[in-house]
C-alpha positions as CSV (number, residue, x, y, z in Angstrom):
1,M,7.7,7.4,23.7
2,R,11.1,6.5,22.4
3,E,12.3,2.8,22.5
4,L,15.6,1.4,21.2
5,V,14.9,-1.3,18.6
6,G,18.4,-2.1,17.5
7,T,21.3,-0.8,15.4
8,C,21.7,-0.2,11.6
9,Q,23.3,-3.3,10.1
10,Q,25.5,-1.2,7.8
11,C,26.7,1.9,9.9
12,G,25.8,0.9,13.5
13,K,23.6,3.9,14.1
14,E,20.9,3.3,16.8
15,I,17.4,2.7,15.5
16,F,14.4,3.8,17.6
17,C,10.7,3.3,17.6
18,L,9.2,6.8,18.0
19,D,5.6,6.8,19.1
20,G,4.9,3.6,17.2
21,F,6.9,4.5,14.1
22,L,10.2,2.7,13.2
23,N,12.9,5.3,12.6
24,G,14.4,3.1,9.9
25,V,13.5,0.2,7.6
26,H,13.2,-3.5,7.8
27,T,14.7,-5.3,4.8
28,K,13.3,-8.4,3.2
29,D,16.2,-10.4,4.6
30,G,15.3,-9.3,8.2
31,K,18.0,-6.6,8.7
32,I,17.3,-3.1,10.1
33,L,18.8,-0.1,8.3
34,C,18.7,3.6,9.0
35,F,17.1,5.8,6.4
36,D,20.5,7.1,5.2
37,C,21.9,3.6,4.5
38,E,18.6,2.4,3.0
39,K,18.7,5.3,0.6
40,G,22.3,4.3,-0.4
41,V,21.1,0.7,-1.1
42,E,18.3,2.0,-3.3
43,E,20.6,4.3,-5.3
44,S,23.1,1.4,-5.9
45,I,20.3,-0.8,-7.1
46,D,18.9,1.9,-9.4
47,A,22.4,2.4,-10.9
48,K,22.6,-1.2,-12.2
């Protein structure tokens, strides 16, 4: 089953729930990010 959950708050890509698994991440502040944008956020934090 594939269900639209929302869009990435950074790039606008559609985020789906695929057979019970979120195809993205929920941030602590309640945003939804795709895996590509979440990886970019982690890399910028690690660089500091």
